[in-house]
N, C-alpha and C positions, 0 to 999 in steps of 0.2 A: 842434848843442847845444840842449838843452831849456831853455826859459825857467824862471826860478826860480818855484817854487810859493809863493803867498802863505800857504797853510796850513803848508807846511814852514818858511817864515820865522818864522811866529808860534810854531810849536813850538820852534824853536831859540832864539828870544828868551825864551820861557817857561822853557826849560831853563836858560838863562844866568842869568835872574833867580833861579830856585830855587837854583842853585849858589851864587850870590853871597850870597843870604839864608842858606843853610846855613853858608857860611864865616863870615859875620858872627856867626851864632848860636853857632858853635863857639868863636870868639874870646871872645864874651861869657861863655859858660859857663866856659871855662878861666880867664878873668880873675877870675872870682868864686869859683872853687873854694877858693883859699887863704883869703880873708877869711871865707868861710862855715865852713870847717873850724876856723879859729882861734876864731870866735865859739862854735861848738858845744863846743869843748874847754875853754872857760873854766870851765864847771861840769860835773863828771862826772855821768853818769846816776845816778839813785837806786839804792841797794842793793836797795830793795824794788820796783823797776820792774816785775818780772814779775807781781807780785800786783795792781798797780793799773793797768797799761797798758790793759787791756780796759775798765776803768771810765772812765778818762780819755778814751779813744777814743770810747766811747759818749756821754759827756757833751758832748764837743766837737761831735759830729754832731747831738746834740739841740739844741745852740745854733746850728746852721746853719753850722758851720765844719769844714774838713778839718784833720786833724792837722798837715799840712805848712804850710798857710796860717796856722793859729793859731800855730805855732812861729815862723814868720818875724816875727810881730809882737812876740815876746818877746826875740829875740836882740839883743845889744848891738852892732848894726851901725852904722857912722857915718851921720850924717844927710847926705843928698844932695839936690840940686835935683830937682824933680818928674820931669823926663824921665829923669835918670840913676837915680833911685830906682825908676822903673817898669822900666827895663832890668835893674837889679840884681835886682828881685823876680822877673822872668821867668826870669833865669838861675838864681837860687837854687831856684825852683820846679822847674825841669828837673833840677837836681842832686838835690833831695830826692825826686823822683819815682821814683828807683831804690832808695829805702829803704822798708822795710815800714812800714805804718801803726802797728804796735805799737811799733816803734823810735822813730818820730816822736812818738807819744803819750808815751812815756817821756821823750824829750828835752824835750817841752813841760812835763812835770811838773818836770823839773830846772831849767828856765830861766824858768818862769812868774813874772812880777813882780806882786806883790799888795800893795796899799797897806793900811797899818794904822796908824791914829793919827798920820798925818803922815810915817811912814817907809815904805820900800818893802822888802818881803821877797822874796828871790830863791829860788824853788824851793819845792816842797811840803814838803821836809824841814825848812824853816824856818817856813813858813806854817802847817802843820798843828799843830805844838806851840803856836805863838803864838795861833792862833785857837781850836783845839779841845782843846788839851792832850794830844794823842796823836801817835804817829808816823804817817807816811804809810801804813805797811803795814796799819794797822787802821782806816783811815777808812771810814765807811759810804758807800754810793752817793750819798746826799744831800750828805754833806760833800765828796766829790770833785766833785760837780756845782757846789756853791757856790764852791769854789776855782777851778774852771774859769771860772765866770761872773765872779768877781771879777778874774781875770787879763785877761779880754777886755773887761770893762766897768769902766773906772777910776772911774766914779761910784758903784759899788756896793762896799760893804765889809761882809762878813758880821758881824753883831753890832752894827753901828752903830745899827740900828733893829731891835728884837726882832720887831715885826710884819712888817716888810719882809723880814727874813731868813727867817722861818717861811713866809711866802707865796711867796717866791722858791724855796725848797726844794720846796714842793708843786708849783709849776708845772714845775720841772725834772724832778721824778720822774714827773709825768704825761707829759711829753714822752718820757722814757725808756721808759715803758710803751707809749705809742703807736707808738714806733719798734721795739718788740719787744725792747728791751734788758732789760726787766723783765717778768716774768709778773704776772698779777693778784695771786697770793698774795705775791710778792716786793714788789710795790708796796704792798700793805696792811701788810706787815711794816716796810718802810722808813718809811711815813707814821706808823706807831705808835712809831717810835724818838724819844726826846727829843733835842733839840739841846743839847749841853752846851758852853758857851763858856769858854775860859780867860780870866783866871786863876782865877776863882772856881768855874768849872765848874758853875754852876747850870743845870739843864736848862730848855729852853723847850718847852712842850707846845703 
C-alpha cells in the first residue's frame, strides 16, 4: 500500500471546502430569490424606460455606483441584522448579476426613493413631475443625473438650494463628459440648458 500523500489530502480538503461553500451559496441565493422578485415587482418598470435607461446607467457610473448595487439600496427589503444583511446583499448581487445593466438601470429609475419637502417619492415617474414638471421620457441628462444623485444621497434635494443644485448639476455633467458619456458639444449644450423647477418652473441659469 502507498502512504497517503499530504498534497493529495490537501487537495481533497480544499475540494470539500469549495463544495460546501458552493452548496451554502446555492441555498443562500435560492432563499433570497423570492423576496428579491417580490420587491422588484412592487413597482413596474417605467413605460419610458427604454429612452432613459442609458442615461440612468451613465449617471450611476459617474456617481461611482453599479446599477445593481444602486438598485439594492432602493428596494423595500426588510431590515436585517448586519451579518444577515451582508449575506442577503451577496445573494441578491449574484441574482442581479444575470440581468443586463440596462434592465437594472430601468428598475433603479422605477424604485428610486427621492425625498422632497418631508415626503418620499418612489420612482422617476413621480419625482420628475414633482421636481421638474416633466415626464421621465423628456428629462435632460442633467436632470437624470440630479435624480440619481438625490436617490443615492438622502441629504441632497434638488431645488432646496438653487446654488447647490446648479453646482451639483455642473459637477455631474463634467463627470459624464470625463467618462465618455457626453461629448464636448453635448456637454456645452447640457450646461447651456436652464434648470426649471416645478411648480413655478422658473429656470435657474
